[in-house]
C-alpha positions in Angstrom: 0.9 22.6 22.5 2.8 19.7 20.7 0.6 16.8 19.7 1.7 13.1 20.2 1.0 10.7 17.3 -2.0 9.1 19.1 -3.5 12.5 20.0 -3.4 13.8 16.4 -4.6 10.5 15.1 -7.6 10.5 17.4 -8.4 14.1 16.8 -8.3 13.7 13.0 -10.4 10.5 13.0 -13.0 12.2 15.3 -13.2 15.1 12.9 -13.6 12.7 10.0 -16.4 10.8 11.8 -18.3 13.9 13.1 -18.7 15.4 9.6 -19.1 12.3 7.5 -22.9 12.1 7.6 -24.2 9.6 5.0 -21.4 9.9 2.5 -19.6 6.6 1.6 -16.1 6.3 3.0 -14.5 5.7 -0.4 -15.9 9.1 -1.5 -15.6 11.0 1.8 -11.9 10.2 2.2 -11.1 12.5 -0.7 -12.7 15.4 1.1 -11.3 14.9 4.6 -7.7 14.3 3.3 -7.8 17.3 1.0 -9.2 19.4 3.9 -6.3 18.2 6.1 -3.8 19.4 3.6 -5.7 22.7 3.1 -5.6 23.3 6.9 -1.9 22.3 7.1 -0.7 24.8 4.4 -3.0 27.5 5.9 -1.5 27.0 9.3 2.0 27.2 7.8 1.1 30.4 6.0 -0.4 32.0 9.1 2.5 31.1 11.3 5.0 32.5 8.8 3.1 35.7 8.3 2.9 36.2 12.1 6.7 35.8 12.4 7.3 38.4 9.6 4.9 40.9 11.2 6.7 40.5 14.5 10.0 41.2 12.6 8.9 43.9 10.1 5.9 45.5 11.7 3.6 47.3 9.2 6.0 47.0 6.3 3.5 45.3 4.1 5.6 45.4 0.9 8.5 43.7 2.6 6.3 41.1 4.2 4.6 40.3 0.9 8.0 40.0 -0.8 9.2 37.5 1.8 5.9 35.5 1.6 6.5 34.9 -2.1 9.4 32.6 -1.1 7.1 30.5 1.1 6.9 26.8 0.6 3.2 27.2 -0.3 1.6 30.4 -1.5 -1.9 31.3 -0.4 -3.6 34.3 -2.0 -5.4 36.9 0.2 -8.9 35.6 1.1 -8.2 32.0 0.3 -6.8 30.5 3.5 -8.8 28.2 5.8 -9.3 31.1 8.2 -11.0 33.1 5.6 -13.3 30.2 4.9 -14.0 29.8 8.7 -15.3 33.4 8.7 -17.8 32.5 5.9 -18.9 29.1 7.1 -22.5 30.1 7.6 -23.1 31.2 4.0 -25.4 29.0 2.0 -22.8 28.7 -0.8 -19.9 27.6 1.5 -19.1 24.7 -0.8 -18.7 27.0 -3.7 -16.6 29.4 -1.7 -14.2 26.5 -0.6 -13.9 25.4 -4.3 -13.0 29.0 -5.4 -10.4 29.3 -2.6 -8.7 26.0 -3.4 -8.7 26.8 -7.1 -6.9 30.1 -6.4 -4.3 28.3 -4.3 -3.6 25.9 -7.2 -3.2 28.8 -9.6 -0.9 30.8 -7.2 1.5 27.9 -6.7 2.5 27.8 -10.4 1.9 24.2 -11.3 3.1 22.5 -8.1 -0.5 22.0 -6.8 -2.3 21.9 -10.1 -5.5 19.7 -9.9 -4.5 18.6 -6.4 -7.9 19.5 -4.9 -10.1 17.4 -7.2 -12.8 16.9 -4.5 -15.8 19.1 -5.4 -17.0 20.7 -2.1 -20.2 21.8 -3.9 -21.0 18.4 -5.2 -24.4 16.8 -5.1 -22.8 13.6 -3.8 -22.6 15.4 -0.4 -26.3 15.5 -0.2 -28.9 18.3 -0.5 -28.0 21.9 0.4 -28.9 21.6 4.1 -27.1 18.3 4.6 -24.0 19.4 2.6 -23.7 22.7 4.5 -24.1 21.0 7.9 -21.3 18.5 7.0 -19.0 21.2 5.7 -19.5 23.4 8.8 -18.8 20.5 11.1 -15.6 19.8 9.1 -14.5 23.5 9.3 -15.2 23.7 13.1 -13.4 20.5 13.9 -10.3 21.5 12.0 -10.3 25.0 13.4 -9.4 23.6 16.8 -6.2 22.0 15.4 -3.0 23.9 14.9 -1.1 21.7 12.4 2.1 23.7 12.8 2.3 22.1 16.2 2.7 18.7 14.6 6.1 17.5 13.2 6.1 16.5 9.6 6.7 12.9 10.3 3.8 12.8 12.9 1.4 14.6 10.6 2.5 12.4 7.6 2.0 9.3 9.7 -1.5 10.6 10.7 -2.3 11.0 7.1 -1.3 7.4 6.4 -3.3 6.4 9.5 -6.4 8.0 8.0 -5.8 6.3 4.7 -5.6 3.0 6.5 -8.7 3.6 8.5 -10.6 4.7 5.4 -9.2 1.7 3.6 -10.6 -0.7 6.3 -13.9 1.1 6.1 -14.1 1.0 2.3 -13.6 -2.7 2.0 -13.0 -3.9 -1.5 -13.1 -0.3 -2.9 -9.8 0.3 -0.9 -7.6 -1.8 -3.2 -6.8 1.0 -5.5 -5.2 3.3 -2.8 -4.3 1.1 0.1 -1.8 -1.6 1.0 -2.0 -2.9 4.6 0.9 -1.2 6.5 2.6 -4.3 7.8 2.6 -6.0 4.4 4.0 -2.8 2.8 6.6 -2.6 5.6 7.7 -6.1 4.8 7.9 -5.4 1.1 9.9 -2.2 1.7 12.4 -4.1 3.9 12.8 -7.0 1.4 13.6 -4.5 -1.4 16.6 -3.4 0.7 16.9 0.2 -0.6 20.2 1.9 0.3 21.6 5.5 0.3 21.7 7.0 -3.2 19.0 4.8 -4.6 16.2 5.8 -7.0 13.1 4.1 -5.7 10.0 3.6 -7.9 6.4 2.3 -7.4 4.7 2.0 -10.8 1.3 1.4 -9.1 1.8 3.7 -6.2 -1.7 4.1 -4.9 -1.5 6.7 -2.0 2.3 6.5 -2.0 2.7 4.9 1.4 4.8 2.0 0.1 7.2 4.5 -1.5 7.5 6.4 1.8 8.2 3.2 3.8 11.0 2.3 1.3 12.4 5.8 2.0 12.2 5.1 5.7 14.4 2.0 5.2 17.1 4.3 3.8 16.7 6.8 6.6 17.0 4.0 9.2 20.6 3.7 7.8 21.3 7.3 8.7 20.8 8.9 5.2 18.3 11.0 3.4 20.0 10.5 0.1 17.4 8.8 -2.0 14.8 9.8 -4.6 11.2 8.7 -4.9 9.3 8.1 -8.2 5.8 6.8 -8.8 2.9 6.6 -11.2 -0.8 6.1 -10.5 -3.8 5.6 -12.9 -6.6 6.9 -10.7 -6.7 10.7 -10.4 -8.1 11.0 -6.9 -5.6 8.3 -5.6 -2.7 10.1 -7.4 -3.7 13.3 -5.4 -3.7 11.3 -2.2 -0.1 10.4 -3.0 0.9 13.9 -3.8 -0.5 15.2 -0.5 1.2 12.3 1.3 4.5 13.3 0.0 4.0 17.0 0.9 3.0 16.1 4.5 6.1 13.9 4.8 8.3 16.7 3.5 9.1 14.9 0.3 8.3 17.8 -2.0 10.9 16.6 -4.6 9.2 13.3 -5.2 8.4 12.8 -8.9 4.8 11.5 -9.2 3.0 11.0 -12.5 -0.7 10.5 -13.3 -1.4 7.9 -15.9 -1.7 4.2 -16.9 1.8 2.7 -16.3 1.3 -0.2 -18.7 -0.2 1.7 -21.6 1.4 5.1 -21.0 4.5 5.0 -18.8 5.5 8.5 -17.9 8.7 8.0 -15.9 11.0 8.5 -18.9 14.5 9.7 -19.6 15.6 10.6 -23.2 12.4 8.9 -24.5 13.4 5.7 -22.8 12.1 4.0 -19.6 13.8 5.5 -16.6 15.9 2.9 -14.7 15.7 2.5 -10.9 17.7 0.8 -8.2 14.6 -0.4 -6.4 11.1 -1.1 -7.9 8.3 -2.0 -5.5 4.6 -2.5 -6.0 1.3 -4.0 -4.9 -0.3 -3.9 -8.4 -4.0 -4.8 -8.9 -4.4 -8.6 -8.9 -5.1 -10.3 -12.2 -6.2 -7.1 -13.9 -8.7 -7.8 -16.7 -8.5 -5.8 -20.0 -5.2 -4.3 -19.1 -4.4 -3.3 -22.7 -2.5 -6.2 -24.3 -4.1 -5.6 -27.7 -2.5 -2.1 -27.8 1.0 -3.3 -26.7 1.9 -6.0 -29.1 4.4 -3.6 -30.6 5.4 -1.9 -27.3 7.9 0.8 -28.1 9.8 0.0 -24.9 10.0 -3.7 -25.7 8.8 -4.7 -22.2 7.1 -7.9 -23.2 9.8 -9.6 -25.3 9.5 -12.7 -23.0 5.8 -13.1 -24.0 2.6 -11.1 -24.0 0.5 -11.8 -20.8 -3.1 -12.9 -21.3 -5.7 -10.1 -21.8 -7.6 -11.2 -18.7 -4.7 -11.3 -16.3 -2.3 -8.4 -16.1 0.0 -9.7 -13.3 2.9 -10.5 -15.6 2.4 -7.3 -17.5 3.3 -5.4 -14.3 6.1 -7.8 -13.5 7.6 -7.4 -17.0 7.4 -3.6 -16.7 9.0 -3.6 -13.2 11.9 -5.9 -14.3 12.6 -3.8 -17.4 12.7 -0.6 -15.3 15.2 -2.0 -12.8 18.8 -1.1 -13.5 20.6 -3.8 -15.5 23.1 -5.8 -13.4 22.1 -4.2 -10.1 18.3 -3.3 -9.8 16.0 -5.1 -7.4 12.2 -5.7 -7.8 9.8 -6.7 -5.0 6.2 -7.3 -5.9 3.1 -8.7 -4.3 1.2 -11.2 -6.4 -1.7 -13.7 -6.2 -0.6 -17.3 -6.0 -1.8 -18.1 -9.6 1.2 -16.2 -10.8 3.4 -19.0 -9.4 1.8 -21.9 -11.3 -0.6 -20.8 -14.1 0.4 -22.2 -17.5 0.0 -20.9 -21.0 1.4 -17.5 -21.8 2.2 -16.8 -18.1 4.1 -20.1 -17.8 6.3 -19.1 -20.8 7.1 -15.7 -19.2 7.8 -17.3 -15.8 10.1 -19.9 -17.3 12.0 -17.3 -19.2 12.5 -15.1 -16.1 13.8 -18.1 -14.2 16.2 -19.2 -17.0 17.5 -15.7 -17.1 18.5 -16.2 -13.4 16.5 -13.2 -12.3 14.2 -14.7 -9.7 15.8 -14.5 -6.2 13.0 -15.5 -3.8 9.3 -16.6 -3.5 7.7 -15.8 -0.2 4.2 -17.1 0.7 2.1 -15.0 3.1 -0.9 -15.9 5.2 -4.5 -15.6 3.8 -6.9 -12.8 4.8 -4.2 -10.1 5.2 -6.0 -7.6 2.9 -9.4 -5.8 3.2 -9.8 -6.4 -0.6 -9.4 -10.2 -0.7 -9.1 -13.1 1.7 -6.8 -15.1 -0.6 -3.2 -15.8 0.4 -0.6 -13.8 -1.6 3.1 -14.1 -2.3 6.0 -11.8 -2.7 8.4 -12.3 -5.7 11.9 -10.8 -5.5 13.8 -10.3 -8.7 17.5 -9.3 -8.5 19.2 -8.1 -11.7 22.6 -8.3 -9.9 22.3 -12.1 -10.7 22.7 -11.3 -14.4 26.0 -11.9 -16.1 28.4 -9.2 -15.0 26.4 -8.5 -11.8 27.7 -8.9 -8.3 25.5 -12.0 -7.7 25.9 -13.7 -11.1 27.2 -16.9 -9.3 23.9 -17.2 -7.3 21.9 -19.9 -9.1 19.3 -21.0 -6.4 15.9 -19.6 -5.5 14.8 -19.2 -1.9 11.3 -20.4 -1.1 9.8 -19.2 2.2 6.4 -20.5 3.5 5.3 -17.9 6.0 1.6 -18.7 5.5 1.1 -20.1 9.0 2.7 -17.4 11.0 0.5 -14.4 11.8 -1.7 -12.8 14.5 -5.3 -13.8 14.1 -7.7 -10.9 14.3 -11.5 -10.5 14.0 -11.7 -8.7 10.6 -8.4 -9.9 9.0 -5.1 -11.5 10.0 -2.1 -9.4 10.8 1.7 -9.8 10.4 3.5 -8.9 13.6 6.9 -7.3 13.7 8.3 -10.7 14.8 6.8 -12.3 11.7 8.3 -9.6 9.5 11.7 -10.0 11.1 11.7 -13.8 10.7 10.9 -13.5 7.0 13.4 -10.7 6.4 16.3 -12.4 8.3 15.6 -15.8 6.6 15.7 -14.0 3.2 18.9 -12.0 3.9 20.7 -15.0 5.3 19.3 -17.3 2.7 18.6 -19.8 5.5 17.0 -23.2 5.2 14.7 -23.8 8.1 12.7 -27.0 8.4 9.1 -26.6 7.3 9.7 -22.9 6.7 12.2 -22.3 3.9 14.2 -24.1 1.2 16.9 -23.1 -1.3 15.9 -24.7 -4.6 18.3 -25.4 -7.3 17.5 -24.6 -11.0 17.4 -28.4 -11.5 14.7 -28.8 -8.9 12.6 -26.0 -10.5 13.1 -27.6 -13.9 12.0 -31.0 -12.6 8.8 -29.2 -11.4 8.2 -27.8 -14.9 9.0 -24.3 -13.6 6.0 -24.4 -11.4 6.7 -22.2 -8.3 3.9 -23.5 -6.1 5.5 -23.2 -2.7 4.4 -26.6 -1.2 6.5 -28.3 -4.0 9.6 -26.9 -2.3 8.8 -26.4 1.4 7.3 -29.5 3.1 5.1 -28.3 5.9 3.3 -31.7 6.4 2.9 -32.5 10.1 2.7 -36.2 10.9 0.0 -37.3 13.2 1.4 -38.9 16.4 1.1 -42.7 16.2 -2.1 -44.1 17.7 -1.9 -46.0 21.0 -3.8 -49.2 19.9 -4.1 -50.5 23.4 -5.6 -47.3 24.7 -8.0 -47.2 21.7 -9.2 -50.8 22.4 -9.7 -49.9 26.0 -11.8 -46.9 25.1 -13.9 -49.0 22.7 -14.5 -51.6 25.4 -15.6 -48.8 27.8 -18.0 -47.3 25.2 -19.4 -50.8 24.5 -20.1 -51.3 28.2 -21.8 -47.9 28.5 -23.9 -48.7 25.4 -25.1 -52.0 26.9 -26.1 -50.2 30.1 -28.1 -47.6 28.1 -29.8 -50.3 26.0 -30.8 -52.2 29.2 -32.3 -49.0 30.7 -34.2 -48.3 27.5 -35.7 -51.9 27.5 -36.8 -51.4 31.1 -38.5 -48.0 30.3 -40.3 -49.5 27.2 -41.7 -52.4 29.3 -43.1 -50.0 31.9 -44.7 -47.9 29.1 -46.4 -50.9 27.5 -47.9 -52.2 30.8 
């Protein structure tokens, strides 16, 4: 049977919940998502072998030769179905680990270190608890044939699980999870087009990269390339699996610290991209400024960001990896980036004077599971440089979208309508009363290069003028009621004192 998106989402979340036990969500996600990929490649392997057997019968050599050209190689005895047959063994966690390790080895580097989750770990509880959890996981996944799910549906289900785990994990989710609607908005604002190289230098689980790719596919093309880097190993692996489940096997993803050790290089220089998008960690402390004073890639020539706040370190890296005279950058930042002084003020002023800043967009508060603060999106456009297609553009568009959202119990949400309004206002560079304003460089200079949005978009709502006559009449009415009450109280007191 073919699964719908909702059916596969529900089944996968039910499997996750039934086997979770007492393991924290931020830990358990690595197991359930790795297991999803394990079952997926096992189902592909099984289905392909069945087709070859139907075609070649008992010709084992020919079948084995054909299987070597499979998308994923699974050695004998290492598939999910081999594990299923051994689920009642006391060392089932160890057996799973051995199977996954043999798969990594057999795929000649493509899947190296992909299954970092240790299924024999003590973090899963004592032997009885761990084995019970693993057996439930095996049994729940056994009922799902993931070859009956299209790549886009399965990939979307993977993103759905990441989002659910992100909501569950609260503040621990920040390293791997950006709220889908915010990521969707950022991807649209970046305006990727066919033929583009798209990069996320703080990619988390890779969902933002995939959404940027979807923007290209919505234009009828699959001609684009995805690149990303991620510091946290388990999160990097989430992104790798995410790419495989979406059929993006050629995406180039790197594991490492983007600021201190950028790995997306060409000819020993930073690789250049048409589009750079990111939701980097907010105000990252101890990001490595002491080691980067003589940065070999000269990313911080506008100034070295303060040691306690890495926001402009990521911005500087992103701008320098965007293609000169054409590259675009869209980045989510905390509001402090707009107005803080000192070293950050110097960098901000320089970027504005270079005519790189294209737009400042304020979003509502409480959109993220990790923080309730309002955030902003900055868009830098290197086509505004001298020699670029937009070098004549000298204004900056400010949008205050902070009051337009759907209130929800846990956190606020951006609707598709909210996203469309922001995007259309940006693309058309519209001025809308109490919503957006095109600020000249002179205006920004007069504000000392402070980008605080209320300085440019006046959202003040005047109170309606008071009806003095009605107020006086209401006061007279209240005075009359007060005298009546006082008279009654005097009467009651006299009766009490008799």
